[in-house]
Structures are given as structure tokens and as C-alpha cells.
VODO-923707 format. One line per 8 residues: number of its first residue (from 1); their letters; for each residue x, y, z of N, C-alpha, C, O, CB. Coordinates in steps of 0.2 Angstrom, whole numbers, plus 5000, padded with zeros to 4 digits. Each point is the difference from the previous one (the first is absolute). Glycine has a CB too. Example, Ala and Ser with C-alpha at 12.3 -4.5 7.8 and 13.67 -1.06 7.14 Angstrom:
! VODO-923707
1) as) 5066 4972 5039 4996 5006 5000 5004 5006 5000 5005 4999 5003 4986 4995 5003  5007 5011 4990 5004 5006 5001 4996 5005 5003 5003 5006 5001 5003 4991 4989
END
This chain:
! VODO-923707
1) xxxxxxxx) 4930 5067 5020 5003 5000 4993 5002 4993 4998 5004 4997 5003 4999 5015 4998  4995 4986 4993 5002 4993 4998 5007 5000 4998 5003 5004 4997 4986 4994 4998  5015 4997 5007 5007 4999 4999 5001 4999 4993 4997 4995 4997 5005 5000 5014  5003 5008 4986 5002 4999 4993 5006 4997 5000 5005 5003 5003 4988 5007 4993  5008 4986 4999 5007 4996 5000 5004 5003 4994 4998 5002 4995 4997 4988 5010  5012 5009 4996 5004 5001 4995 5000 4995 4995 4999 4994 5002 5008 5013 5005  4994 4994 4986 4999 4995 4995 4993 4998 4999 4999 4994 5000 5013 5003 5002  4984 5007 4998 4993 4999 5000 4996 5004 4994 5003 5005 4998 4997 4992 5015
9) xxxxxxxx) 4994 5000 4985 4996 5004 4995 4993 5000 5002 4997 4995 5003 5011 5001 4988  4989 5009 5008 4993 5001 5001 4996 5003 4994 5004 5004 4996 4998 4997 5016  4992 4997 4987 4997 5003 4994 4998 5007 5000 4997 5002 5005 4998 4987 4994  5007 5015 4996 4997 5007 5000 4993 5000 4997 4996 5003 5002 5016 5001 4996  4988 4993 4996 4994 5000 4996 5000 4994 4995 5006 4999 4997 4991 5014 5005  4997 4985 4995 5000 4996 4994 4994 5001 4996 4995 5002 5003 5011 4989 5004  4994 5008 4987 4994 5002 4996 4994 4996 5002 5001 4994 5002 5007 5008 4988  4987 5001 5011 4994 4997 5003 4997 4995 4995 5000 5000 4994 4997 5010 5012
17) xxxxxxxx) 5001 4984 4997 4997 4994 4996 5005 4998 4995 4998 4999 4994 4990 5006 5008  5018 4994 5000 5005 4999 4995 4999 4993 4996 5001 5001 4994 5007 5005 5014  4990 4989 4995 4999 4994 4996 4995 5000 4995 5001 4998 4995 5003 4996 5015  4991 5010 4992 4994 5001 4995 5003 5004 4994 4998 4999 4994 4993 5000 5015  5013 5006 4993 5002 5004 4994 5005 4997 4996 4999 5000 4994 5000 5010 5013  5005 4985 4995 5005 4996 4996 4996 4996 4996 5001 4999 4994 5008 5001 5015  4986 4997 4994 4995 4995 4996 4997 5004 4994 4999 4997 4995 4999 4996 5015  4999 5013 4992 4997 5004 4995 5004 5001 4994 4998 5000 4994 4995 5005 5015
25) xxxxxxxx) 5014 4997 4992 5004 5001 4995 5002 4994 4996 5002 5000 4994 5002 5010 5012  4996 4984 4997 5001 4994 4997 4995 4998 4995 5001 4997 4995 5005 4999 5015  4988 5007 4991 4994 4999 4996 4998 5005 4996 4994 5001 4997 5002 4992 5011  5009 5012 4990 4999 5006 4997 4997 4999 4993 4996 5004 4997 5013 5001 5009  4992 4989 4991 4997 4998 4993 4994 4996 5000 4998 4998 4995 5014 5003 5001  4985 4999 5010 4994 4996 5001 4994 5005 5000 5001 5006 5002 5005 4984 5003  4988 5007 4994 4994 5004 5001 4998 5002 5007 4996 5004 5001 5000 4991 4988  5006 5000 5016 4998 5001 5007 5006 5000 5004 5001 4995 5004 4988 5000 4994
33) xxxxxxxx) 5016 5010 5002 5006 5000 5004 4999 5000 5008 5004 4999 5003 5001 5006 4987  4989 4997 5012 4999 5001 5007 4996 4994 5004 4998 5001 5005 5002 5011 4992  5000 4983 4999 4996 4994 5004 5004 4998 5006 5006 5001 5001 4989 4995 4988  5001 5001 5016 5003 4999 5007 5005 4995 5000 5005 5002 5004 4984 5001 5000  5011 4992 4993 5005 4994 5001 5006 5002 4997 5000 5001 4994 4991 4991 5007  5015 5008 5002 5006 5002 4997 5006 4996 5003 5006 5001 4998 4990 5010 5000  5003 4984 5007 5005 4997 5004 5004 4996 4995 5006 5000 4999 4987 5000 5011  5004 4996 4986 5003 4995 4995 5004 5004 4995 5005 4998 4997 4986 4993 5005
41) xxxxxxxx) 5006 5015 4996 5003 5004 4994 5007 5003 5003 5005 4999 4996 4983 5004 5000  5012 4999 5010 5006 5003 5003 5005 4995 5000 5006 5001 4999 4988 5008 5007  5004 4985 4997 5005 4994 5000 5003 4998 4994 5006 4999 4999 4988 4997 5011  5002 5004 4985 5002 4998 4993 5005 5005 4997 5005 4999 4997 4984 4996 5001  5009 5012 5003 5005 5005 4998 5007 5000 5003 5005 5000 4996 4985 5007 5002  5010 4991 5008 5007 5000 5003 5003 4993 4998 5006 5000 4998 4990 5006 5012  5001 4989 4989 5003 4994 4998 5002 5000 4993 5005 4997 4998 4987 4997 5009  5005 5010 4989 5002 5001 4993 5004 5006 4998 5003 5001 4995 4987 4993 5002
49) xxxxxxxx) 5012 5010 5009 5004 5005 4999 4997 5006 4996 5004 5004 4997 5005 4988 5003  4985 5009 5001 4997 5006 4997 5000 5006 5005 4995 5001 5004 4997 4992 4989  5014 5010 5007 5002 5005 5006 4997 5007 4999 4999 5004 5005 5011 4989 4997  4989 5009 4992 4998 5007 4999 4994 5002 5003 4999 5006 5002 5006 4993 4987  4990 4997 5012 4994 5002 5004 5001 5002 5007 4996 5003 5003 4998 4989 4990  5012 5005 5010 5001 5002 5007 5004 5007 5001 5001 5002 5005 5000 4986 4997  4999 5015 4992 5003 5007 5000 4994 5005 5001 5002 5006 5000 5008 4990 4993  4984 5002 5007 4995 5004 5001 4998 5002 5007 4995 5005 5001 5001 4990 4988
57) xxxxxxxx) 5007 5003 5016 4999 5002 5007 5007 5001 5003 5005 4997 4998 4984 4996 5003  5011 5011 5004 5006 5002 5003 4999 4999 5008 4995 5000 5003 5008 5008 4987  5003 4992 5013 5000 5001 5008 5006 5003 5002 5005 5000 4996 4989 4989 5005  5006 5014 5005 5006 5004 5003 5001 4997 5007 4995 4999 5004 5003 5011 4989  5008 4989 5009 5002 4998 5007 5005 5005 5003 5004 5002 4996 4994 4986 5000  5001 5013 5010 5005 5003 5004 5005 4995 5003 4998 4995 5003 4993 5014 5000  5015 4992 4996 5005 4996 5002 5005 5003 5005 5002 5006 4999 4997 4988 4990  5002 5003 5017 5005 5002 5005 5006 4996 4999 4999 4994 5002 4992 5011 5006
65) xxxxxxxx) 5015 4997 4991 5006 4996 4999 5006 5004 5002 4999 5005 5003 4995 4988 4988  5012 5006 5006 5006 5003 5002 5003 5003 4993 4998 4997 4995 5004 4996 5016  5002 5011 4990 5004 5003 4994 5004 4994 4996 5002 5001 4995 4998 5010 5010  5001 4984 4999 5004 4994 4997 4995 4996 4995 5003 4997 4996 5005 5003 5015  4986 5000 4991 4995 4996 4996 4997 5004 4995 4998 4997 4995 5000 4996 5015  5000 5013 4991 4996 5004 4995 5003 5000 4993 4996 5000 4995 5001 5007 5015  5010 4993 4989 5002 5000 4993 4998 4994 4997 5000 5000 4993 5010 5007 5010  4990 4987 5000 4998 4994 4997 4993 5000 4997 4998 4998 4995 5009 4996 5013
73) xxxxxxxx) 4988 5010 4996 4993 5001 4998 5000 5005 4995 4996 4998 4995 5000 4999 5016  5008 5008 4989 4999 5005 4995 5003 4998 4993 4999 5003 4995 5003 5005 5014  5001 4986 4991 5002 4997 4993 4994 4998 4996 5001 4999 4994 5010 4997 5011  4984 5003 4998 4994 4997 4996 4997 5006 4996 4995 5004 5003 5003 4987 5006  5004 5010 4985 4998 5006 4996 4993 5000 4998 4998 5006 4997 5014 4994 4999  4984 4995 5004 4993 5000 4998 4996 5004 5005 4994 5001 4999 5008 4988 4995  5001 5012 5012 4996 5004 5005 5001 5007 5001 5005 5002 4997 4995 4987 5009  4996 5015 4997 5001 5007 5002 5001 5000 5007 4997 4997 5004 4996 5007 4986
81) xxxxxxxx) 5012 5001 5012 5002 5000 5007 5000 5007 5003 5001 5005 4996 5006 4985 5002  4992 5011 5008 5001 5006 5004 5003 4998 5007 4997 4996 5003 4993 5010 4991  5016 4996 5007 5004 4999 5006 5001 5006 5004 5001 5005 4997 5004 4985 4997  4995 5009 5013 5001 5006 5004 5007 5002 4998 5005 4996 5000 4988 5000 5009  5008 5011 4991 5007 5003 4998 5004 5002 5006 4997 5003 5004 4998 5000 4985  5011 4994 5011 5004 5003 5006 5003 5007 4999 5003 5002 5004 5000 4986 4998  4995 5015 4992 5002 5007 4999 4995 5004 5005 5002 5006 5002 5002 4992 4986  4990 4999 5013 4995 5004 5004 4998 4997 5006 4998 5004 5005 4998 5000 4984
89) xxxxxxxx) 5004 4989 5012 4998 4997 5005 5006 4997 5005 5005 4998 4997 4984 4999 4996  5010 5004 5013 5005 4997 5005 4998 4992 5000 4994 4999 5002 5007 5012 5005  5004 4985 4992 4998 4993 5001 4998 4997 5006 4997 4995 5001 5012 5004 4991  4992 5005 5014 4998 4999 5006 4992 5000 5000 4997 4997 5004 5013 5008 5001  4987 4999 4991 4993 5000 4999 4997 4993 4999 4995 4998 5002 5005 5014 4994  5003 4985 4999 4998 4993 4998 5001 4995 5006 4996 4996 5001 5007 5006 4987  5003 4999 5016 5001 4996 5006 4994 5001 5005 4998 4995 5003 5014 5006 4995  4986 5005 5003 4995 5002 5004 4993 4996 4998 4996 4998 5004 5010 5013 4999
97) xxxxxxxx) 4993 4990 4990 4994 4996 4998 5000 4993 5001 4995 4997 5001 5005 5012 4990  5006 4988 5009 5001 4993 5001 5000 4998 5008 4999 4994 5002 5007 5005 4987  4994 5006 5015 5001 4999 5007 5006 4997 5002 5001 4997 5005 4987 5002 4995  5018 5003 4997 5006 4997 5001 5005 5006 5002 4999 5006 4998 4999 4984 4994  5007 5008 5012 5006 5005 5001 5005 4999 4995 5004 5005 4999 4993 4995 5013  5004 4994 4986 5005 4999 4995 4998 4993 4996 4997 4996 5003 5012 5010 5004  4992 4994 4987 4999 4994 4996 5004 4994 5002 5006 5001 5001 4990 5007 4989  5001 4986 5010 5003 4994 5001 5000 4996 4994 4995 5000 4996 5002 5000 5016
105) xxxxxxxx) 5009 4997 4986 5000 4996 4994 5004 4994 5002 5005 5000 5004 4994 5010 4988  4999 4984 5004 5003 4994 5002 5006 4999 4996 5001 5002 4994 4988 4993 5007  5016 5002 5003 5007 4998 4997 5000 4993 4998 4998 4996 5004 5007 5013 5003  4996 4990 4987 5000 4993 4997 5007 4999 4997 5003 5004 4998 4984 4996 5000  5015 4993 5001 5006 4998 4997 4999 5000 4993 4995 4998 4997 5009 4996 5013  5001 5007 4986 5000 4999 4993 5000 4993 4998 5004 4996 5002 5002 5015 4996  4989 4987 4997 5000 4993 4997 5006 5000 4995 4999 5003 4995 4988 4996 5007  5018 4997 5000 5005 4999 4995 4999 4997 4993 5003 5000 4996 5004 5000 5014
113) xxxxxxxx) 4987 4996 4990 4998 4997 4994 4995 5004 4996 5000 4999 4994 5001 4990 5012  4997 5016 4996 4995 5005 4997 5001 5007 5002 4998 5001 5006 4994 4989 4992  5011 5014 4998 5001 5007 5003 4994 5004 5001 5000 5005 5003 5011 4995 4991  4983 4998 5003 4994 5003 5001 4996 4998 5006 4995 5003 5002 5004 4998 4986  5004 4995 5016 4997 4997 5006 5004 5001 5006 5006 5001 5000 4989 4990 4993  5002 5010 5013 5003 5000 5006 4997 4995 5005 4994 4998 4999 5009 5014 4999  5001 4986 5007 4997 4994 5004 5001 5002 5007 5003 5005 5002 5000 4987 4990  4994 5005 5013 5000 5001 5007 5008 5000 5002 5004 4996 4999 4984 4999 5003
121) xxxxxxxx) 5013 5010 5002 5007 5001 5003 5000 4996 5007 4996 5002 5004 5006 5010 4990  5002 4983 5006 5000 4996 5006 5005 5002 5006 4999 4998 5005 4998 4993 4987  5007 5014 5006 5005 5003 5005 4997 5005 5004 5000 5006 4998 5009 4991 4995  4987 5002 5013 4996 5005 5003 5005 5005 5004 4997 5006 5001 4994 4985 5000  5014 5007 5001 5005 5005 5003 5002 5005 4995 5000 5006 5002 5004 4985 5006  4997 5007 4986 5002 5005 4995 4994 5005 4999 5001 5006 4999 5007 4985 4995  4986 5006 5006 4994 5004 4998 4999 5005 5006 4999 5006 4999 4996 4984 4995  5006 5008 5012 5000 5005 5006 5005 5005 4999 4998 5006 5002 4998 4985 5005
129) xxxxxxxx) 5010 5008 4991 5005 5005 4999 4999 5005 4995 5000 5006 5001 5008 4985 5003  4989 5006 4990 4998 5005 4995 4994 5004 5002 5000 5006 4998 5005 4986 4994  4990 5005 5011 4994 5004 5002 5002 5006 5004 4998 5005 4999 4996 4984 5001  5011 5010 5005 5002 5006 5004 5004 5005 4996 4999 5006 5001 5002 4986 5008  5003 5006 4986 5004 5005 4996 4995 5003 4995 5001 5006 4999 5009 4987 5002  4985 5004 4997 4995 5003 4995 4996 5005 5004 4999 5006 4997 5000 4983 4996  4999 5009 5013 4996 5005 5004 5004 5007 5001 4998 5005 5000 4996 4985 5006  5013 5009 4996 5004 5005 5001 5001 5005 4994 5000 5006 5000 5006 4987 5009
137) xxxxxxxx) 4995 5003 4985 5001 5004 4994 4994 5004 4998 5000 5006 4998 5008 4985 4998  4986 5006 5005 4993 5003 4998 4999 5006 5005 4998 5005 4997 4998 4984 4999  5006 5010 5010 4999 5006 5005 5004 5005 4998 4998 5006 5000 4999 4986 5009  5009 5007 4989 5005 5005 4998 4998 5004 4994 5001 5006 5000 5008 4987 5006  4989 5003 4989 4998 5003 4994 4994 5005 5001 5000 5005 4997 5004 4985 4997  4991 5008 5010 4994 5004 5001 5002 5007 5004 4998 5005 4999 4995 4984 5001  5012 5010 5005 5002 5006 5004 5004 5004 4995 4999 5006 5000 5002 4987 5010  5003 5005 4986 5003 5004 4995 4995 5003 4995 5001 5006 4998 5009 4987 5003
145) xxxxxxxx) 4985 5004 4997 4995 5002 4995 4996 5006 5004 5000 5005 4997 4999 4984 4997  4999 5010 5012 4997 5005 5004 5004 5006 5001 4998 5006 4999 4995 4986 5006  5014 5007 4996 5004 5006 5001 5001 5004 4994 5001 5006 5000 5005 4987 5009  4995 5003 4985 5000 5004 4994 4994 5004 4998 5001 5006 4998 5006 4985 4998  4987 5006 5005 4994 5004 4999 5000 5006 5005 4998 5006 4998 4996 4984 4998  5008 5009 5010 5000 5006 5005 5005 5005 4998 4999 5006 5001 4998 4986 5008  5008 5006 4987 5005 5005 4998 4998 5004 4994 5003 5004 4997 5006 4989 5008  4985 5005 4992 4998 5003 4994 5001 4996 4993 4999 5003 4995 5002 5007 5011
153) xxxxxxxx) 5002 4984 4995 5001 4996 4994 4994 4997 4997 4995 4998 5004 5016 4999 5000  4988 5004 4989 4994 4998 4997 4999 4992 5001 5004 4996 5000 4997 5014 4992  4992 4988 5009 4999 4993 5000 5002 4996 4994 5003 4994 5001 4987 5009 5006  5010 5000 4987 5003 4997 4994 5007 4998 5000 5002 4996 4997 4989 5010 4997  5013 4998 5010 5007 4999 5001 5001 4995 5006 5004 4995 5000 4999 5016 4995  4994 4990 5011 5001 4996 5006 4998 4993 4999 5003 4996 5003 4995 5015 5004  4997 4988 4989 4998 4993 4999 5005 4995 4997 4999 4994 5001 4990 5011 4997  5016 4998 5000 5006 4996 4997 5003 4996 5005 5004 4995 4999 4998 5013 4992
161) xxxxxxxx) 4998 4993 5016 5003 4997 5005 4996 4994 5003 5002 4997 5005 5005 5013 4997  4986 4990 4996 4996 4995 5003 5001 4993 4997 5001 4999 4995 4990 5010 5007  5008 4986 5003 5001 4993 4998 4994 4998 4995 4995 5003 5000 5012 4995 5011  4994 4996 4986 4995 4998 4995 4994 4996 5004 4995 4999 4997 5014 5000 4995  4992 5000 5015 4995 4997 5004 4995 5005 5002 4995 4998 5003 5013 4994 5001  4993 5015 4994 4995 5005 5001 4993 4998 4997 5000 4999 4994 5009 5010 5007  4986 4991 5003 4993 4999 4997 4998 5005 4994 5002 5006 5000 4995 4988 5011  4999 5003 4985 4997 5005 4995 4993 4997 4998 4998 4995 5002 5013 5008 4993
169) xxxxxxxx) 4985 5002 5003 4993 4998 4998 4999 5002 4993 5001 5005 4997 4995 4997 5015  5001 4993 4984 4998 5002 4993 4993 4997 4998 4998 4995 5003 5014 5005 4994  4985 5003 4998 4994 4998 4997 5001 4997 4993 5004 5003 4996 4990 5005 5011  5004 4986 4992 5001 4996 4994 4994 4999 4996 4995 4996 5003 5015 4999 5002  4989 5007 4989 4994 4999 4997 5001 4997 4993 5005 5002 4996 4990 5008 5009  5001 4985 4993 5000 4997 4994 4994 4996 4998 4995 5000 5004 5017 4999 4998  4988 4999 4992 4994 4996 4997 5000 4993 5004 5005 4998 5003 4996 5008 4986  4994 4991 5011 4999 4993 5002 5005 4995 4997 5003 4996 5003 4985 5006 5000
177) xxxxxxxx) 5013 4999 4990 5005 4996 4997 5007 5000 5003 5003 4995 5001 4990 5007 4988  5009 5005 5012 5006 5001 5004 5001 4997 5006 5005 4997 5002 4996 5013 4992  4993 4990 5010 5000 4997 5007 5001 4993 5000 5003 4997 5004 4990 5013 5000  5003 4987 4991 5001 4992 5000 5007 4998 4999 5002 4995 5003 4986 5005 4992  5015 5003 5001 5007 4998 4998 5005 5003 5006 5005 4996 5001 4992 5003 4986  5002 5006 5016 5004 5003 5005 5000 4994 5006 5005 4998 5002 4993 5015 4995  4996 4985 5005 4999 4995 5005 5003 4994 4998 5004 4996 5003 4986 5009 5001  5009 4993 4989 5003 4994 4998 5007 4999 4999 5003 4995 5001 4987 5005 4993
185) xxxxxxxx) 5014 5006 5005 5007 5000 5000 5003 5001 5007 5005 4997 5002 4994 5007 4986  4999 5001 5015 5003 5002 5007 4997 4996 5006 5003 5001 5005 4998 5010 4990  4994 4985 5004 4998 4995 5005 5004 4994 5000 4998 4995 5004 4991 5010 4995  5016 4994 4997 5004 4994 5000 5006 5000 5004 5002 5006 5002 4994 4992 4986  5006 4996 5015 5006 5000 5004 5006 5004 4998 5005 5002 5004 4991 4987 5000  5005 5012 4989 5006 5003 4998 5000 5008 5001 5005 5003 4999 4996 4988 4993  4994 5012 5011 4999 5007 5001 5003 5001 5008 4999 4995 5004 4991 5006 4988  5013 5004 5009 5002 5002 5007 4994 4999 5004 4995 5002 4999 5015 5006 4997
193) xxxxxxxx) 4992 4990 5010 4994 4998 5005 4996 5006 5002 4994 4999 4999 5013 4992 5006  4995 5015 4996 4996 5005 5002 4996 5003 4994 4994 5001 5001 5015 5002 5007  4994 4996 4986 4996 5002 4994 4994 4995 4999 4995 5002 4998 5015 5004 4997  4992 4988 5006 4995 4994 4999 4994 5001 5005 4995 4999 4998 5014 4993 4998  4993 5010 5010 4994 5001 5005 4995 5005 4997 4994 4999 5001 5014 4999 5008  4995 5008 4988 4995 5005 4997 4996 4997 4995 4994 5001 4999 5014 5008 5004  4995 4987 4992 4997 4998 4994 4994 4995 5002 4995 5000 4998 5016 5001 4995  4991 4994 5012 4995 4995 5002 4994 5004 5004 4994 4997 5000 5015 4994 5001
201) xxxxxxxx) 4992 5014 5003 4995 5004 5003 4995 5003 4995 4994 5000 5000 5014 5002 5010  4995 5001 4984 4996 5002 4995 4996 4995 4997 4994 5001 4998 5015 5008 5000  4994 4985 5001 4997 4994 4997 4994 4998 5004 4995 4998 4998 5016 4999 4997  4990 5003 5012 4995 4998 5004 4994 5005 5000 4994 4998 5000 5014 4997 5007  4993 5012 4993 4995 5005 4999 4996 4999 4993 4994 5000 5000 5013 5008 5007  4997 4990 4988 4996 4999 4993 4996 4994 5000 4995 5000 4998 5015 5006 4997  4993 4989 5009 4996 4994 5000 4993 5001 5004 4995 4997 4998 5016 4996 5001  4990 5011 5006 4993 5001 5004 4996 5004 4996 4994 4999 5000 5012 5000 5011
209) xxxxxxxx) 4996 5006 4985 4996 5005 4997 4998 4997 4993 4994 5001 4998 5012 5008 5007  4998 4987 4992 4998 4997 4993 5001 4993 5001 5005 4997 4997 4999 5013 4997  4992 4986 5009 5001 4993 5001 5000 4996 4994 5003 4995 5000 4991 5006 5011  5002 5000 4984 5000 4996 4994 5006 5001 4996 5003 4995 4998 4985 5007 5001  5015 5004 5001 5006 5001 4996 5006 4998 5004 5004 4997 4997 4991 5013 4997  5005 4991 5012 5006 4998 5005 5000 4992 5000 5005 4997 4999 4994 5013 5008  4995 4987 4993 5000 4992 5000 5002 4998 4993 5004 4995 5000 4987 5005 5009  5007 5003 4986 5002 4998 4993 5008 5001 4999 5003 4995 4997 4986 5008 4999
217) xxxxxxxx) 5014 5002 5007 5007 5001 5000 5004 4994 5003 5005 4998 4998 4993 5015 5002  4999 4985 5006 5003 4995 5004 5000 4993 4996 5004 4996 5000 4993 5010 5011  4997 4993 4986 4999 4994 4997 5004 4999 4993 5003 4995 4999 4985 5005 5006  5013 5006 4992 5004 5000 4994 5007 4999 5002 5004 4996 4996 4989 5012 4999  5010 4995 5011 5007 4998 5002 5000 4993 5002 5006 4997 4998 4995 5015 5006  4994 4985 4999 5001 4993 5002 5000 4996 4993 5004 4994 5000 4990 5008 5011  5003 5000 4984 5000 4996 4994 5006 5001 4996 5001 4996 4995 4987 5004 5005  5016 5005 5002 5006 5001 4996 4999 5004 4994 5004 5000 4995 5001 4990 5010
225) xxxxxxxx) 4989 5013 4994 4998 5003 4994 5004 5007 4999 5001 5002 4994 4988 4992 5007  5012 5009 5004 5004 5007 4999 5005 5001 5006 4998 5001 5006 4991 5004 4989  5017 4994 5003 5005 5000 5006 5000 5007 5003 5003 5000 5006 5004 4992 4987  4991 5013 5004 5000 5007 5003 4995 5001 5005 5000 5005 5004 5004 4999 4986  4992 4990 5011 4995 5001 5006 5002 4995 5006 4996 5000 5004 4995 5002 4987  5015 4996 5009 5002 4995 5005 5000 5002 5007 4998 4997 5005 5009 4998 4987  4994 5012 5009 4999 5003 5007 4994 4999 5003 4999 5000 5006 5009 5008 4990  4986 4991 5000 4994 4999 5002 4999 4994 5004 4995 4999 5004 5001 5007 4987
233) xxxx) 5008 4989 5008 5000 4994 5004 5001 5001 5007 4998 4996 5004 5006 4998 4986  5000 5011 5012 5001 5002 5007 4995 5004 5003 5000 5002 5006 5012 4997 4992  4983 5004 4998 4995 5004 5003 4994 4996 5003 4998 5002 5005 5005 5006 4986  4996 4986 5006 4994 4996 5003 5001 4998 5007 4996 4997 5003 5002 4999 4986
END
């Protein structure tokens, strides 16, 4: 079984022949919208900010992350979401899918100059101490959770004692226009590291699937033409 990582994204599906479909809609007012060459057209549309044509194709990604990160993703209102429900699903099922006994998360120090940023924690003894306490807390919470379920407590009530590091799985679907700007915004260093990892993986998938559009997004960010695409600079 292929190892699956936490804070990762994989493609569910994408509109077939996406770049050609976008180009066809860009030429909707011409006599021959289906002609073969479209690379320069798509680059021009991104450079000039003609974004509506990128709403004609969609893609969906499966995302594996934690309950601490999923609310940041769900804030992107232009997308549609389906997330595993802890009312019905045991979070241990996601752990099993990941091949983990317990989620591991990185402890970083607060950047005192930028509250949106965290930096490497240099006190390794403190890290070791907290890692041990976190493991004990996590283990105790899962034991309590299992005991509550065994006693007949509903999952929708028992889930209240679970920590935010519990894994979750969600499916995120949106237009290509939304994905271009999601990667552009969440791929920047100002985004929490774990969320940024997800955004950049999605950007890499899109660059491989849609090389003309992905490359044009990177070039536009390099030229400073659209600040909302800056995250694409880290995809290349």
C-alpha cells in the first residue's frame, strides 16, 4: 500500500482536456473557436486578467490534514467541500488510512515580528519535553473517547474531547479560476506551513496537468502583474 502523508493533496478528478476547453471559451465570439493553437492565447488571458474563462473547467482534490488546519481551508467560500464527519466516523479510521498510530506535528516558535509566522524552535530539550506530554495527552484523549463510545455515548458528543491534531479527510472542488488564486494566496510564506504544503502540492498537480496555464501563472507572478498569484512562484 502506498504511504499517504498528513497535510497532503491528491487529485480526485479534473475536467478532461481543460486547457483546450478554456481556450474554446476564450474564442467564443470567433468563427473557429476550436483551432489547435492556444498556448499564447491562454498566457495572454492570464497576463491581462481575463479570469472568467477559467471558470469553465473544474477540479476536485482529496486533502488529508488535521482539524487544526481544515477550518483555514473551509474559509475559501468559492469552493465546495465534503469532509468526513466525526458524527459518523471514528477519527482512528483516518489514522489507519495514513498508516499512523498517532499524528505528529511540528512545534515551532512564535515569530515576535510577525504574528502570522512561526520559526524554528531552537530549544531541543523543551521540544522533547513537550513531545512527551503531547503523546500522553493524545493517548489519554483517545482512551477516554473509546471508553465513552463503549458506554453508549454518541460520536457527536464524544468528539468534543478530541484534540485538534486529530486527522481529517476532505474533498475540495472548485473552478480553475478559484484554484489559481487559492494556490496563489496559500502558497505564500505568510500561510501556516502545513496549509502551505497542501496548496503547493495542489499547484504542482495543476502545473503537471495544465502546463500552459500553470507556467503562465508563474510568469505572471514573476512579472508582478497579479499579486494574488504570488504563491505560484514556489510551485516551480
